C-alpha positions, -999 to +999 in steps of 0.1 A: +268+208-251+239+226-267+224+234-234+257+249-221+262+270-251+226+285-249+229+290-213+258+315-214+240+342-234+209+334-215+225+342-181+244+370-196+214+388-208+194+380-176+222+396-155+221+425-179+184+430-176+187+425-138+213+453-137+190+477-155+161+470-132+184+475-101+195+508-116+159+519-121+150+510-084+180+529-072+170+561-092+135+554-077+147+553-041+170+583-049+140+603-059+121+594-028+149+601-004+158+635-020+130+654+002+146+639+033+183+639+026+184+665-002+196+695+021+219+675+040+237+657+010+231+684-015+216+658-040+189+664-066+182+630-084+148+642-099+165+673-113+193+653-127+168+628-144+146+655-157+178+673-171+189+641-188+156+637-205+155+674-215+190+673-232+182+641-250+148+652-263+162+686-274+190+666-293+167+659-324+165+626-341+198+615-324+187+624-289+154+603-294+174+573-307+197+576-277+168+579-252+151+548-268+184+528-268+196+538-234+163+528-217+153+501-241+183+481-239+175+464-206+140+455-220+157+440-251+181+420-228+151+407-209+134+397-240+165+379-253+168+361-219+133+347-222+140+337-258+169+319-248+153+303-218+125+290-241+150+275-263+167+258-235+136+243-222+126+227-255 
């Protein structure tokens, strides 16, 4: 029963961290495809990413906190997944 109860948050945080890594890879692929398909599809992924950073960094302390939380939550989820996995192995 203990292993089952620990495995639920472990898999949840693992899936959430994986979602963040997939989103990061999709943004990276979008940036790489922008020179090829940018004029056809009218997309500008790099410009959108830069403007998100610009808006958040110009927002003062709240912007910095939002920036840290938005991108740090996936790393926190990965750390929690590893923590629960280590508890499950012992």
